[in-house]
C-alpha positions in Angstrom: 0.1 0.2 0.0 1.1 3.3 -0.9 -0.2 6.9 0.4 0.3 10.3 -0.5 -0.5 13.8 1.2 0.2 16.9 -1.3 1.6 19.6 -1.2 -0.8 22.6 -0.6 -1.0 24.3 -3.7 -2.6 23.5 -6.9 -0.9 21.3 -9.7 -2.0 23.8 -12.0 0.9 26.9 -12.6 -0.5 29.6 -10.6 -0.5 33.3 -12.0 1.7 34.8 -9.1 4.7 32.4 -9.6 7.8 35.2 -10.8 9.1 34.3 -14.0 12.5 34.1 -12.3 13.6 31.6 -9.8 13.5 27.4 -10.2 11.4 26.7 -12.7 12.2 23.3 -14.1 12.6 22.0 -10.6 9.2 23.9 -9.7 7.7 22.1 -12.4 9.0 18.5 -11.5 7.6 19.5 -8.1 4.5 20.2 -9.5 4.1 17.2 -11.8 4.5 15.1 -8.8 3.5 17.1 -5.7 3.6 14.5 -2.5 4.9 15.8 0.5 4.4 12.9 2.7 4.3 9.2 1.0 4.1 5.9 2.6 4.8 2.4 2.2 4.2 -1.2 3.7 1.2 -0.1 5.4 3.1 2.6 7.2 6.1 1.4 8.0 8.1 3.4 5.3 7.3 6.9 5.9 9.2 9.8 3.5 8.5 13.5 4.2 9.9 15.4 1.0 11.3 18.3 2.7 12.9 19.3 -0.5 9.9 20.3 -2.4 8.7 22.5 -0.2 12.3 24.2 0.0 12.0 24.2 -3.9 8.8 26.4 -3.6 9.6 28.7 -1.1 12.5 29.5 -3.1 10.9 29.7 -6.5 8.5 32.2 -5.4 10.3 34.3 -3.6 12.7 34.7 -6.3 12.0 38.5 -6.8 11.4 40.1 -3.2 13.6 40.0 -0.6 15.8 38.0 1.8 13.5 38.4 4.5 10.5 37.4 2.3 12.2 33.9 1.5 13.6 33.1 5.3 10.0 33.7 6.4 8.6 31.2 4.2 11.3 28.5 4.4 10.7 29.3 8.2 6.9 28.7 7.8 6.8 26.0 5.1 10.1 24.0 5.9 11.3 24.5 9.5 8.2 25.1 12.0 6.7 21.2 10.4 9.8 20.0 10.7 11.4 21.5 13.7 12.5 18.6 15.2 14.1 17.4 12.7 16.3 20.2 11.8 16.7 21.1 15.3 18.1 17.2 15.7 19.9 17.6 12.3 20.9 21.1 11.4 21.3 22.5 15.3 19.7 25.5 16.6 19.8 29.2 14.0 17.3 27.9 10.7 16.8 31.5 9.9 20.5 32.4 10.0 21.9 29.2 8.0 19.2 29.9 5.6 20.3 33.7 5.4 24.3 32.9 4.8 24.4 29.5 3.7 21.5 28.4 1.9 22.1 28.8 -1.6 19.1 26.6 -3.5 19.5 28.4 -6.9 23.2 28.2 -7.2 24.0 24.7 -6.1 25.2 22.4 -8.7 23.5 19.7 -6.4 20.2 21.0 -6.7 18.8 18.7 -9.3 19.1 15.7 -7.2 16.5 14.7 -6.6 14.6 14.8 -9.6 17.5 11.9 -10.8 15.8 9.0 -9.5 12.8 7.9 -6.9 14.2 8.1 -3.9 10.8 7.0 -1.8 10.5 3.9 -4.2 14.5 3.3 -3.6 13.7 3.1 0.1 10.9 1.5 -0.3 12.5 -1.3 -1.9 15.0 -1.7 -0.2 13.3 -1.9 3.0 10.9 -4.6 1.7 13.6 -6.5 0.5 16.0 -6.1 3.8 13.1 -7.9 5.4 12.6 -10.8 3.3 16.2 -11.4 3.9 16.3 -10.9 7.6 12.4 -11.5 8.4 13.0 -7.9 10.8 11.1 -4.8 9.1 13.0 -1.3 9.2 10.1 1.1 9.4 11.7 4.5 10.1 10.4 8.1 9.2 13.0 9.7 6.2 13.2 13.3 5.5 14.7 14.2 2.2 16.1 17.4 2.3 18.4 20.2 0.9 20.5 20.4 4.1 23.6 21.8 5.7 25.7 18.5 4.1 26.8 17.1 7.2 25.9 13.3 5.8 24.9 12.7 2.9 22.3 9.6 4.2 22.6 8.4 7.6 20.3 8.4 11.1 19.6 11.0 13.9 19.7 10.0 17.5 16.2 9.2 17.6 15.8 6.9 15.1 14.8 9.7 12.0 16.6 9.1 9.5 17.9 11.7 6.2 18.9 12.0 2.7 21.0 15.6 2.1 20.7 16.3 -1.0 23.7 19.0 -0.8 26.1 15.8 0.7 25.4 13.3 -2.7 27.5 15.2 -5.0 26.5 16.2 -8.9 27.4 15.4 -12.1 29.2 12.3 -12.8 29.9 11.9 -9.1 26.3 11.2 -9.2 25.9 7.7 -8.8 22.2 5.8 -8.7 23.4 2.7 -8.4 25.5 3.8 -5.1 22.7 5.6 -4.2 21.1 2.2 -3.8 23.9 0.1 -2.0 24.0 3.2 0.8 20.4 2.9 1.3 20.9 -0.6 2.2 23.6 0.5 4.0 21.2 2.5 5.9 18.1 0.1 6.5 20.5 -2.1 8.1 21.0 0.6 10.9 17.3 0.7 11.0 16.8 -3.3 11.4 19.2 -3.1 14.1 17.9 0.0 16.2 19.3 2.4 18.4 17.5 1.9 22.2 19.2 -1.6 23.3 22.6 -0.4 22.3 24.3 -0.2 26.1 27.9 0.5 24.0 25.7 3.5 21.9 28.2 6.9 21.2 31.2 5.0 21.7 34.0 3.7 19.1 33.1 0.1 19.5 29.8 0.9 18.6 30.8 2.4 16.0 33.2 0.0 14.4 30.5 -3.0 14.8 27.6 -1.3 13.6 29.0 0.4 10.6 31.2 -2.8 9.8 27.9 -4.9 10.2 25.7 -2.2 8.1 28.5 -3.4 5.4 28.4 -6.8 5.8 24.6 -6.6 5.4 24.9 -4.4 2.1 26.8 -6.9 0.6 24.3 -9.9 1.4 21.6 -7.5 0.7 23.5 -7.3 -3.0 24.0 -11.2 -3.1 27.7 -11.2 -2.7 27.8 -9.6 -6.3 30.4 -6.6 -4.7 34.0 -7.0 -3.6 35.1 -6.2 -0.7 36.6 -2.9 -1.5 32.8 -2.0 -3.2 31.3 -2.8 -0.5 33.0 0.1 1.8 33.5 2.4 -1.0 37.3 2.3 -1.1 39.6 1.8 -3.7 41.2 -1.7 -4.4 44.5 0.0 -3.1 42.6 1.3 -0.1 41.2 -2.2 1.1 44.7 -3.8 0.1 46.6 -1.2 2.4 43.9 -2.0 5.7 44.4 -5.7 4.9 47.9 -5.8 5.2 47.7 -3.0 8.1 45.2 -4.7 9.7 46.5 -5.7 13.2 48.5 -2.5 13.5 45.1 -0.7 13.1 43.1 -3.0 15.6 46.2 -2.5 17.7 45.4 1.2 18.0 41.5 0.9 18.0 41.9 -1.5 21.2 42.7 1.1 23.6 40.0 3.1 22.3 36.6 1.0 22.1 35.2 2.8 25.3 36.2 6.4 23.9 33.4 8.5 23.2 34.9 11.6 22.0 33.8 12.9 18.5 37.0 13.5 17.8 38.6 10.1 18.6 35.3 8.9 16.8 35.6 11.0 13.5 38.7 8.9 13.0 36.6 6.0 12.7 33.5 7.0 10.8 34.7 10.6 8.7 35.6 10.3 4.8 38.0 13.4 6.1 39.6 11.7 9.0 42.2 9.5 9.1 43.5 7.3 12.2 46.4 6.4 10.1 48.0 9.0 8.1 49.1 6.8 5.5 45.6 4.7 5.7 42.0 5.0 4.2 39.6 7.1 5.7 36.2 5.2 7.7 38.7 2.8 8.8 35.9 2.2 11.5 33.7 0.4 9.0 36.7 -1.6 7.2 37.1 -3.2 11.1 34.0 -3.7 11.8 33.3 -5.2 8.7 36.3 -7.8 9.5 34.3 -8.3 12.9 31.4 -9.2 11.2 33.2 -11.9 8.7 34.8 -13.7 11.9 31.7 -13.7 13.4 29.9 -14.9 10.6 32.9 -17.7 9.7 32.7 -18.6 13.5 29.1 -19.2 13.7 27.5 -19.6 10.3 24.9 -18.2 7.9 22.2 -18.5 9.8 24.3 -16.0 12.4 23.3 -13.2 10.1 20.0 -12.3 12.7 22.6 -11.8 15.6 24.1 -8.7 14.2 20.9 -6.9 14.3 20.0 -8.4 17.8 23.4 -8.7 20.2 25.3 -6.0 22.0 29.0 -4.6 19.7 30.4 -6.1 22.7 28.9 -9.0 22.5 29.1 -9.5 18.5 33.1 -8.1 19.3 33.4 -11.6 21.9 31.8 -14.3 20.2 33.7 -13.2 17.0 37.1 -14.3 18.0 38.0 -11.5 15.9 42.4 -11.2 16.5 44.1 -9.9 14.1 
């Protein structure tokens, strides 16, 4: 079952629409004006906040900055304030004034390049077929500050930030599908029951198991390097230095400092100056491999149910 709530304006062109603005994006939004879409009897809920952003910027293109800020606040921030406060933090109006440039951003057409709602719904349905678990979540599709391309907030809400997806030749629809399968794995696992949440240990295990699930999801057609988004040389370096990387990580598993966690998680940080980024994904992937090798294919469900510490301890991982 799929449901939709339409945007609050007529699908035909309004006589008040100015000639400047974002006409191509505005036409695309008018052609499919659903702000809220659901699938799987409400299990998948998608808020197309980007459509309200397009409308606000387009309709205020010839007005004052204050007019654009007011419309964006009323139509984009106020209905979704909990989401924006969780992702952007305070100061929505200031962000709009100083940094939000939809008309000039090269990634502005990203949401029209593929059907993200269908991509998310399909990934959720296939993940349920594989695991027997339902990955129900609310997803917010936005033009945001670019902190993450896709990911989850601490309250379990999921997001896609079109300004962080790349553009032009860097926008790869198939890569988007792979990332969605990784993010749905996080939804399946959840957050509430994790005693080691917000530690290096949790980052390593949960990011690694989500990438391991990505490989299962894609029927083992992806190489190890492709699963992690590494070049082959990055993968080879990580394998060659695996014991060294684990020796460093093992001393930091209980750390909760964002500066330390970033070395394991962010694409612009390195745990080792000569190594690849996001080394936590690599180590967690290897831990998941070790766990599955020890317990067999039926143990896949354990990666979603057991704590990060239990998975590590029972994996026997010791490079």
